[in-house]
Every structure is written in structure tokens, then in C-alpha cells.
C-alpha positions as CSV (number, residue, x, y, z in Angstrom):
1,M,38.6,63.7,100.5
2,K,38.5,65.9,97.4
3,V,37.9,64.7,93.9
4,E,38.5,66.9,90.9
5,I,37.5,66.0,87.3
6,E,38.6,68.3,84.5
7,D,36.7,68.6,81.3
8,K,37.7,69.9,77.9
9,N,36.8,73.4,78.7
10,E,39.0,73.3,81.8
11,S,36.0,73.5,84.1
12,V,36.3,71.4,87.3
13,V,33.8,69.3,89.0
14,T,34.7,69.2,92.7
15,I,33.2,66.7,95.2
16,T,34.1,67.1,98.8
17,V,33.6,64.3,101.4
18,N,34.0,65.2,105.0
19,K,35.3,62.7,107.5
20,E,32.4,61.1,109.4
21,N,32.3,58.8,112.3
22,D,30.1,56.4,110.4
23,V,32.5,54.1,108.6
24,K,29.8,52.5,106.4
25,T,28.6,55.9,105.2
26,T,32.2,56.9,104.2
27,V,32.8,53.6,102.4
28,F,29.6,53.9,100.4
29,S,30.4,57.6,99.6
30,L,33.8,56.7,98.3
31,F,32.4,53.9,96.3
32,F,29.8,56.1,94.6
33,I,32.3,58.9,94.0
34,E,34.6,56.4,92.3
35,V,31.8,55.1,90.1
36,Y,30.8,58.6,89.2
37,S,34.3,59.6,88.4
38,L,35.0,56.5,86.3
39,S,31.7,57.1,84.4
40,Y,32.5,60.7,83.7
41,F,36.0,59.6,82.5
42,T,34.3,57.0,80.2
43,L,31.9,59.5,78.7
44,R,34.7,61.9,78.0
45,F,36.6,59.1,76.3
46,F,33.8,58.4,73.9
47,K,33.4,62.1,73.2
48,E,37.1,62.5,72.4
49,V,37.2,59.4,70.2
50,F,34.8,60.8,67.7
51,T,36.0,64.4,67.8
52,P,38.8,65.4,65.4
53,P,41.8,65.7,65.2
54,Y,42.7,62.1,65.4
55,E,46.1,60.9,66.8
56,F,46.8,58.1,64.3
57,K,50.5,58.1,64.7
58,E,50.4,57.9,68.4
59,L,47.7,55.2,68.2
60,I,50.0,53.1,66.0
61,K,53.0,53.7,68.3
62,Q,50.9,52.6,71.4
63,S,49.6,49.6,69.5
64,F,53.2,48.5,68.8
65,L,54.3,49.1,72.4
66,I,51.2,47.4,73.9
67,G,50.8,44.6,71.3
68,Y,54.2,43.6,70.0
69,K,55.9,44.0,73.3
70,S,53.4,41.7,74.9
71,L,53.4,39.1,72.2
72,A,56.2,36.9,73.5
73,L,54.8,36.7,77.0
74,I,51.3,36.0,75.8
75,S,52.5,33.3,73.4
76,I,54.7,31.5,75.9
77,T,51.9,31.5,78.5
78,G,49.4,30.1,75.9
79,F,51.9,27.3,75.0
80,I,52.4,26.4,78.7
81,I,48.6,26.4,79.3
82,G,48.0,24.0,76.4
83,L,50.8,21.8,77.5
84,V,49.8,21.6,81.1
85,L,46.1,21.2,80.4
86,T,46.7,18.3,78.1
87,I,49.0,16.5,80.5
88,Q,46.6,16.9,83.4
89,S,43.5,15.9,81.4
90,R,44.9,12.8,79.7
91,P,44.9,10.4,82.7
92,T,41.3,11.2,83.5
93,L,40.2,10.6,80.0
94,A,42.3,7.4,79.8
95,K,40.3,5.9,82.7
96,F,37.1,6.1,80.5
97,G,38.8,5.2,77.3
98,A,38.2,8.6,75.8
99,V,41.7,9.7,75.0
100,S,40.6,10.4,71.4
101,W,38.4,13.2,72.7
102,L,41.5,15.0,74.2
103,P,42.1,17.4,71.2
104,A,38.5,18.4,71.1
105,M,38.2,19.0,74.8
106,V,41.4,21.0,75.0
107,A,40.5,23.1,71.9
108,V,37.1,24.0,73.2
109,S,38.4,24.8,76.7
110,I,41.2,27.0,75.4
111,V,39.3,28.9,72.7
112,R,36.1,29.4,74.7
113,E,37.4,30.3,78.2
114,I,41.0,29.7,79.2
115,G,42.8,31.5,76.4
116,P,40.8,34.8,76.6
117,V,40.7,35.0,80.4
118,I,44.3,34.1,81.1
119,S,45.6,36.3,78.4
120,A,43.4,39.2,79.7
121,L,44.8,38.7,83.2
122,I,48.4,38.8,82.0
123,F,47.5,41.8,79.8
124,A,46.1,43.5,82.9
125,G,49.2,42.8,84.9
126,K,51.6,44.0,82.2
127,V,49.8,46.6,80.2
128,G,47.2,47.9,82.7
129,S,49.9,48.5,85.4
130,G,52.2,50.0,82.8
131,I,49.6,52.5,81.5
132,G,48.6,53.4,85.1
133,A,52.2,53.9,86.2
134,E,53.3,55.9,83.1
135,L,50.4,58.3,83.2
136,A,50.6,58.7,87.0
137,S,54.3,59.6,86.7
138,M,53.4,62.1,84.0
139,N,50.7,63.5,86.3
140,V,53.1,63.7,89.2
141,T,55.8,65.6,87.2
142,E,53.1,67.9,85.8
143,Q,53.7,66.9,82.2
144,I,50.0,66.6,81.6
145,D,49.4,70.1,82.9
146,A,52.3,71.4,80.7
147,M,50.7,69.9,77.6
148,Q,47.3,71.5,78.4
149,V,48.9,74.9,79.0
150,S,50.7,74.7,75.6
151,G,47.4,74.2,73.9
152,A,47.5,70.5,73.2
153,N,44.8,68.0,74.2
154,P,46.5,65.6,76.6
155,F,43.4,63.6,77.1
156,K,43.2,62.7,73.4
157,Y,46.9,62.2,72.9
158,L,47.7,60.3,76.1
159,F,44.5,58.6,77.2
160,V,42.4,57.9,74.2
161,T,45.2,56.4,72.1
162,R,46.2,54.0,74.9
163,V,42.7,52.8,75.6
164,L,42.1,52.3,71.8
165,A,45.4,50.4,71.4
166,A,44.6,48.1,74.3
167,T,41.1,47.5,72.9
168,L,42.5,46.6,69.5
169,M,45.5,44.6,70.5
170,L,44.1,42.2,73.1
171,P,41.9,40.3,70.6
172,I,44.9,39.8,68.3
173,L,47.1,38.6,71.2
174,V,44.4,36.1,72.2
175,V,44.5,34.6,68.7
176,F,48.2,34.0,69.2
177,A,47.6,32.7,72.7
178,D,45.0,30.2,71.4
179,T,47.3,29.1,68.6
180,F,50.3,28.5,70.8
181,G,48.1,26.8,73.3
182,L,46.9,24.3,70.8
183,L,50.5,23.8,69.7
184,G,51.4,23.1,73.3
185,S,48.6,20.6,73.5
186,Y,49.9,18.9,70.4
187,V,53.4,18.6,71.9
188,A,51.9,17.2,75.1
189,V,49.9,14.5,73.2
190,N,53.1,13.4,71.3
191,L,55.0,12.9,74.6
192,K,53.2,9.5,75.0
193,D,51.5,8.9,71.6
194,Y,52.2,9.9,68.0
195,V,49.7,12.0,66.2
196,S,50.4,13.9,63.0
197,L,50.0,17.6,63.1
198,H,47.5,17.4,60.2
199,L,45.3,14.8,62.0
200,Y,45.5,16.7,65.3
201,F,44.4,20.0,63.9
202,S,41.7,18.2,61.8
203,L,40.2,16.9,65.0
204,I,40.4,20.3,66.6
205,F,38.6,22.1,63.7
206,Q,36.0,19.4,63.6
207,S,35.1,20.1,67.3
208,L,35.1,23.9,67.1
209,E,32.0,25.7,65.9
210,F,31.1,29.2,65.0
211,K,29.5,29.8,68.4
212,D,32.7,28.8,70.2
213,I,34.9,31.3,68.4
214,V,32.9,34.5,67.9
215,P,31.6,35.1,71.5
216,S,35.1,34.5,72.9
217,M,36.6,37.0,70.5
218,I,33.9,39.6,71.1
219,K,34.4,39.5,74.9
220,T,38.2,40.1,74.4
221,V,37.3,43.4,72.9
222,F,35.5,44.4,76.1
223,F,38.4,42.9,78.2
224,G,40.9,45.1,76.4
225,F,38.7,48.2,76.6
226,A,38.2,47.7,80.4
227,I,41.9,47.2,81.0
228,G,43.0,50.2,79.0
229,L,40.3,52.4,80.4
230,I,41.0,51.5,84.1
231,G,44.7,51.9,83.6
232,A,44.3,55.3,82.0
233,Y,41.7,56.4,84.7
234,K,43.9,55.4,87.6
235,G,46.9,57.3,86.1
236,Y,44.7,60.3,85.4
237,T,43.3,60.5,88.9
238,S,46.5,59.5,90.8
239,N,47.6,61.5,93.8
240,K,50.6,63.8,93.6
241,G,53.9,62.3,94.8
242,T,55.9,59.2,94.1
243,E,53.6,57.1,96.3
244,G,50.7,57.9,94.0
245,V,52.5,56.2,91.1
246,G,52.7,52.9,92.9
247,K,49.1,53.1,94.1
248,A,47.9,53.9,90.6
249,A,49.7,50.8,89.1
250,N,48.6,48.5,91.8
251,S,44.9,49.6,91.8
252,A,44.9,49.5,88.0
253,V,45.9,45.8,88.1
254,V,43.5,44.8,90.8
255,L,40.4,46.6,89.4
256,A,41.2,45.6,85.8
257,S,41.5,41.9,86.8
258,L,38.2,42.1,88.7
259,M,36.5,43.7,85.7
260,V,37.8,40.8,83.5
261,F,36.0,38.3,85.7
262,I,32.8,40.4,85.8
263,I,32.7,40.9,82.1
264,D,33.4,37.2,81.5
265,M,30.6,36.2,83.9
266,I,28.2,38.5,82.0
267,A,29.4,37.2,78.6
268,V,29.0,33.6,79.6
269,Q,25.4,34.3,80.8
270,I,24.5,36.1,77.6
271,T,26.0,33.4,75.4
272,S,24.2,30.7,77.3
273,L,20.9,32.5,76.9
274,L,21.4,32.9,73.2
275,Q,22.3,29.3,72.6
276,D,19.3,28.0,74.5
């Protein structure tokens, strides 16, 4: 196996791994090489972000493509989640005579956990795979090499803008997902009872606190950054050939989804410690 990482000055870091009979050694070697390569890619991203010139036009374009094009899917998913969660929770609360707690329970569940995580997973499946496949296809057709030869900075133009757009757009999409999720919950409640929209959202806002909203929004920034970074990294390091495009898109979704759960687990632990 041969891994090559190009830096801004066109120097190449080459790591060669020879095939060995020891399978465990090979697996660990590949794992640490992947970690090193991703870390190097992340450091270069932060270096390029703060180095002029800045690609504002491309950033706005990618924000539109990533954010606006995903708005309908995220909103519909949030509405269905709120609808289903309310319908499934109502019978259990009715057994204890606590149906009046339904708006508060659904609101806290959606805002704290379900809305951000489900939206991030959908975002990883749509945007993460899209970034990985697009950049991998450009890598296969040598468009990235052509940009570098012409004197442009493909890393800043292609990779930095997409990662920043994903980081900025996911928190906004989560706000829409939460809003439509609460609307879906309102519709589900009114299937069997009648509650005015004003009363329903008054109960919701009475149950939500500052500590419920802020941590959930902060972790969505990390979700978006991880999804965009992994998608860009997989596209950047894809193998030549059409098969590499499919592998880049698939691995981007799998790794990004895994990172969403890992980041969420860490965020929950930190939030729990701060609230104690």
C-alpha cells in the first residue's frame, strides 16, 4: 500500500506498507496511516482557512447547494419524526394520566437529541456522499491536477469551501428540522384532541431551557465539520478509476455517520458533567 499526501509546496509525504503475513499488524498499520493522513488533511485545512485569498463566492455557492438543496429533505424528515414520536408516546403517557406532559417531552427529545442526530445522519448520507463522489470524480479525471498546474489552489477552492459550507449549513438545517418536528407533533396531538397552536407552543417554550438549546446547537457545528471534512478527505485520497468514486462516496457516509455518534457521545458526557 502506498499513501501520498501533497502539501502546498507540492512536496509529497510517502508512506509505504509492505504486505505481511501478520494480518493484525497490517490492520493496525492501515488504521494508523489513515489517522495520520486524516490529521494531516485537517491541519492543512485550518492552515488554508486563515490564509488569503478567500473564496467567498465559491463558499456562498456551496452553501446554497449544500444548505438549500437539503432543506426539503431535512424538513420533511423532521416533520415525520415529530409526528411518529408523538403518536408512539401518547399511549404510554395516557396509562399514567400524563398526556399533558406530551408537548414538553417531545420538545425536549427533539431539540436535545433526536433532531440534531437524525438531521446529521441524513446530512451525512446526502451531502457527505455527494462531496466524496464529486471530488473523487474530479480526482479520477485529473481536474484537480489540472487546477494545480494552472497555478490555482485546488485545496482552498474545492475542499475548504465545501467543509466550511457544511459546517455553517447543518446548524441552520437543524433549526428547520426541530421546527418542523414540533409542528408534526402538534398535528399528531390534534388527531385525537384539540389543542390550539398558541397553547401548544406555550407549553413547549415553558419546558425548554437555555441548557437544552445551546449544547445541541454547538454539537451540530462539530457534526457539520466532521461530515464535510470526511467527505472532502475521502474524495481527495480516492483511488484512480471509476471504482474509487463509489468507494469514496460509500466510505464517506460510513465514517461520517460513525463520527456523528462519537461526537454526540462526547457532547452528552461533557454536557452532563457541566450540568452536575
